[in-house]
N, C-alpha and C positions, 0 to 999 in steps of 0.2 A: 520325655524324650522327643525330641522334632524327627518327624518321617522326610527323609530326602528323596528327591524325585531327579531324576535327569529326562531330559527328551531331546531327542536326534533323529536328523535325517539322514543315513549312511545310504541309500542311493543304491539299493542290493548290491552293498559291495561286500567283498569276504572279509579284504584287509581292514575295512573299517567296522565292521562285526567284532575282529580278535580286539583290537584297540578298545573298541567302546566296553568289550567284557574286561579288558583290561582295567579300565578305570572304573566300573561297575567295583571290581575286590579293593580296588586300593582305596578308595573314597569311600567303602562301605553303604554303595547307595543301595536303595531298598528295595524301591520300583525304576523302569527305565521305560519312557514313552516313546517308541520309536516308530517311524514314520518311513516305507520303502523298505524293510527289511528284507535282508539276503537269504532267502528260501533255501531250504537242502535239501531234499527229496520230498518236498511240498508242508514240510512239517517247520511248525513255527515254533515250539517249545510252548506255547501259552495254551491258557485252558479260558475260551471265551464263553462269556454267560448267553446263553441261547437265547432270539427274537431281539437283542440287543445289537451285536456285533453283524457288520457285515463286510467283503472283502478290505475298505476303507476304513472303517470304525469297529474299534476293540474296546471294550468297556468289561470294567471289573469292578465288585463292590468290596468294599474294605471295612473294617471295624478299629477304627483308631483309639487310642484312650484306655483307660482301665477303670474299672469300678465307676463309679458315679456319672466321671469325665468321660466315658466310652460312650462314642458316636460311629455313624456310618456314613462315610463317601464313596461318592462314586465316581469313579476315574476310567479317562478316555484317551485313547490315541486314536486321532484323527489324521486322514490325508486330505484334500481339497483337490483335485486331480484338477489340470489346466483346461481340458474341454466339456469340463460339469456346470452346472452354477453353479455359485459360492456365495452360502453354505450349501452344503449337498443335504437333500431334504432328510434323510435321517438324522441329522445332527440335529435336527429342530423337532423331528419325533425324540429322540432321546432329551432335549431341553423340557418337551413339556412331559413327560413320563415323569422325568425329576422332579417337575414344579406340581405334578399331579399327588406325588406320594411323600412331598417334602423329604427329598432327598437333597445336599447338597453335590456339585458336579462343578469337578476340576478337568479341565481338557487341554493337553498339550498336542497341538495341530501344526502340519507342515499348510499352509492357508494359500501358498501361491499366489497372495494379493498384497497389491502395493497402496501404502495410505502412510501420510504423516503421520497420524495418531498414535502408528506405534512405531514409531523411528526410522522410517522408510523416507526417500527423497524425492517422491514424489507420489500421485495420488493417480489412480487407473480405475477404468468402469467397475470391475473385480472388488479392491478396495474400498469404493463406496457403499458394492450392493452389500458387502459386509460391516461395514460400519452401521448401517441402517438395520441389517439382522438384528447386531448386537446390543442399539439401541432399543427395538421395540421388545426383544426378548430378555432384557434385564439382564445379560450377563457381561461380565467385568475384563477387561485386560490387566492382566495382572503383569506384564512385563515390566523386567527395571533395566533402562537403559539404552541404548540404542546403536549397539555393535550388530555390525552386520553379521549373518545368519549363513546366507549364498553367496557362493564368490565363483564370477566366470572371467577370464581375458577381457570384458568388457565394462563390467558396472560390478557392483555389490549392493545386495537390498535386505531389508527386513522382515523375512516371509512367514518367521517362526513364532506361531502366538501360544503363550496360558493364558484360558481363559476359564475363569471361573463364577459360581453365583454370588451374590451380594451379600449372602450370609456369612462365606469362609472368609471374604474381604473383610467384612465388620469384626469377622473373629480373632482375624489377624492383626487387625488394626488394635483390635480392646489388649491382646496379649502385648504388644509395642506398647501400649500406654500404662501398662505396669508399673508402680513408682510414683507416678503422677500425682498427686491428692485431689482428690473428689470433690474434697468441701476444703474450703478456706478457714481455717480457726485461727491463723496466726499471719504474723507477716513474714516468717519463713518459709510455709507454704506459698505465698505470694513469689517469694522470693526463687522458690523453686518450679514453680510455673513459667515463671518468666524467665530464667535462666535456658528452660528446656525450648520456649519459644522463639526466641533468640536465634538460640541454634538452630533449629527447624526452618528456619527460615536461610539462615546465613546457608548452611548446607545446601538447603535448594538452591537458594541463588550460584553457588560455586558450582553445584551439579549441571544447572543449564547456562549459565554464563563463563565458561571454563576461560581465565588468562589466556592469550594470544599476543606473542610479540609481532607488531605491525613494522614490517619491513618494505620501506620505498624502493620499488624498482627505478623512478625516474628520476633522469639527473638534468642537470644545469643547462638549460640548451645552449647559453652563451660560452660555456667553458670548454674550452679548445685544447690542442696540443701548444699555441704560441702563448695563450694565457696559461698554459701551466711552466712552460720553458722559464716566462719572467718569474712566475712565484718563484720557482727553484732558484733562480741569480739572486732574486730580493731575499731568501734566507742565507744564501751562503754569504751574501755580501754581508748580515746580521752577526753572525757566527762567527766569520773575521774581526770585525770592530768590536766585536763583544768581547771575544781575546785578545786581541794586539789593544786594544783600547786605544788607539790613534786616529788622531782627529782628520786626518784624509781620509782614513778607512770609512770614518762615519760619512763623511760627505757623500763619501761613492756609493754610499749603502742609503740616504736617504734621496739622490738622485734616482737612482735604479727604484726605489720606490713608489714616486713620481710619476716613473714611464709606467710601473705597473700597475698603477691605477689608472692612465690614461689609457693604456692596454683594453684595460675591461672595462671603461667607459666605451671605448669604440667597439667593442666586442658585443656588450649589451644592444646599443645603436644598431647594429649593423644586422642582429638577427633580430631585432625587432623589427624592423623595417624590410629583412627574406621571408620574416611570417606572414607581415599585412601583403606580402606580396605572391603570396602564396595561395592566399584564398582566392577560390573561384567559385565555391558554391555557397548559395543564400544560408543554407542552416550554418557555416562556419562564422561567417558575416553577422546574421544575425547571435548568434553567442558574443561575436568581439562586440559587437552593440549594446547587450545588455548590461556585459561586465563594464564598459565605460562610462553606460549611465548611473551602475548602481554605485561607482567610487567617484566619487566628487573630485577626488583630486586625480583622478584617470582623464584630462582631459585635453584637447589638442590644442596650444597655445599660439603655434604658428606654424603653416606649412612655406615649404619654400616656391618662388615663385620662378616665372621662364629667365627673367633677366639675372637670378641669383641670389635678389634679395628674400625679406619673409614679409609676412603679412605682419601689421601692425595691431591688430585689433580681432575680436572675436566677430566683429560685422562684417570687415573684407575676407575673414578668412572664408565663411559661408558664403560671400559674392563668389569667390577664386573656385572654392570646391562646385558651385552650380555651376560655373561657365564652362570646365572644365569635364564635367559627368554631364550635363545636359546642354550640348553645345545650342546657341541660337535661341534660350529661354529668354525670360525676361521677368523680376521679379514682380507682382503686380499687387495691390491693397483693394479687397472690396469696398464699398463707397457704397453711401444711399441710393445713389443715380444708377449703380451697379445691379441693387439688389430687385430694385421695382421691375428689372426687365425679367426676372428669373420666373418663372410657371413651374408649380409646386404640384399640378393638378395630378400629373401618373405617378409620381411619388406618393402624394395621399390615396389615390385608388388601389397602389400597390397595398398602402399600409391597413386598406379598410379592410383589402380582401382577405388578408392573413387573420386582419384580428377577426374574422365573421367565421373565417375556416377553425380556428380557434375554440369560440364559442359553439360550434355544432361539434366539436371533441367533444367539448365536457358534457352539450347534449344528452349525450345518452345516459349520463349518470342522473338525470332528473327527470320531471314530467310536472301536469298540472296539479297532480294529487298526490306524487310519490317522489323520492330520491333524496337530495340530499339537501340538507337544512338551507334556509334563507341565508344564515349568517355567513355558512362555507360559501354559497355560491357567491355571496356578495367579496368574500374576502378573494374567490378565484378571478374573478372578473378583474378586481383592483390591483390584485399582487400578479397576475399572469398573463391576462388580455392587456388592460389599458396598457402598461410598457412596451408593447409591442405597437402603438399606436405614436406612445410621446418619446418614441425613442429619436435621439438627433434633435429635439425640437428646438433647440437652441440657435438653428440656420436655416429650419423650413417653417420654422411660427406662421411667420405675414403670409404664409398659402393659404392658410385657414379664412383668412377676411374675407373670401368670396363665399354667395350664397351656395352656390356650387358644394362646396368644400363642406360646408357645415352641414349642409342634407346627407352629405354620405356620411360626415362624427355620428349624427345622430341616429341615422338606420342602427348602426351599430352599437350604440347605448341604449335605445331602444329594445333592439333584441334581448342584451343584458338584462335589464330592468321588467323586462316582461318573462324571463325566465324565474329572477329572484323574487317578484311578486306574486306570479301567477294570476295574474291580472285578465281582462278580459281584451278582446282585439281593439275594440272601441275608445281601450283608456286613453288619455292624452298623455304623450311623451311628456313633459313638462311635470305632469300633476305625480306621475309615477316617478321619474329624477327627486320631488322631493320627499316622496316617502321613503325613498332606499338613501336620501343623502348622498345625490352623486350629481354634481352641478356639469352644464353642459362641456362637451370633449375638447368645444376649442378655448373653453376658460382654462381647462386642466392643462394646454398644450403651450398659454401663454405661460401660464405658472411657472412650468415646467421647463421653460426658457429663460426665464429671470430668474430661479434657483441657478441652473445652470451658468448665468453669466455675473453673477456677485460673487458662485464662486473660484470660477476662474480668475477674477480680478485681481483677486490676492497671488495668484501663478504668472500670471500673463498679460500684456497689456491688448487687448483684444482692437481691433481695428474695424468692428462691425457695429460701426455708428447709429444704426437701425437697434438694433439691441435696447438701447439707454429711451428708450420711447416707448417701455414695454410699459403697458399699466399694469399698479398692482391689482390682485384679483387672490383674495384670499379664500383658500382649498382647504377645508379640512380633512381629505378622504387620503 
């Protein structure tokens, strides 16, 4: 016969105590775990076990079962005050005591702690502390469901917990598995286990993912009273023509239907224009641009010109947009002559400074005789540091042709090679580059620029003519 428990926090209320007594009598409940009870003249009507009970902790020991199945269980009712640590030290002592004598423990408590692990909607510091304590102590959370147990006008939360030792939880699981074959001697046994497993999976899914009816509160932006009136008019004419079967009435219906479609098109167009005109913030414009970019069919075919006409091609559309939004600007195409006048010294100095900082940030993880393995350091350099330098190489790679730029790049790579190989300071740079399999950085930059150029030729028509003079540099890393 199962032993039924009830757990309740009655908040020192007399009416709650009377209702609890009525519930215990009607449901034939054997044991009640009560937090914040109603006290009459200092007598709680229980017989605590000396040495284990405190003001907020009541413990009893029961013998459950008969004959060979008889066993002892410690049952505790606890309250965790908000202004104390969670859980209290007395509960830790009780758990250690029960573990020492091999006594299973069942705890019903008002934890005043919030965590999603027991069904609450938020996580607070007290909840984190309690969860860490339960993980270290081996106590299990035996709550079923996530029905709120604490109600206020502002919120509802789950703070009443049922905790038990692993032994009690495993015995409860063993009792639920009675009737499932432990050995599979026939196809019928496999069918029984398969049906139980399928039903358990389905029940778990339905319990954690309940069905919800989705209701959309969004309205069609272009639908208005004018469109609605035309719709009603078309519907009336259709019903009249269907009832009378008069050809004139059918003509009236078709004429009204054409007018109705025209009203819809005008309403959609006007709503779209108004929405575009109302965009005054950059985030909204960015979202619109993202939507139009992802949808190949949503492209501007033509825009209105000041003379009342429309643009006839995509190029004229872009030219008109540039002239309106950026007056006085003119589109230019970079040529080889323009590129020869560019000076990338400042950019290369900035890139090498950032790469050097990244190397020294990794320098804390290794030394000459200790730290990360050379293979890991090699990967960190090629995957983290070197991309910092080669970023956007298709634009600025001609700047690496000068001796000044190559010396700056060689200094960065020498630092990385010395860290990987732990070589002496007098070791030549080219020698340790060969040992590590790292080609000179200016060749890597040209290689990355060439790869980017070949990749982009399939999508765009590049006007940057100098790119095509890139030499072929085979780089393995």
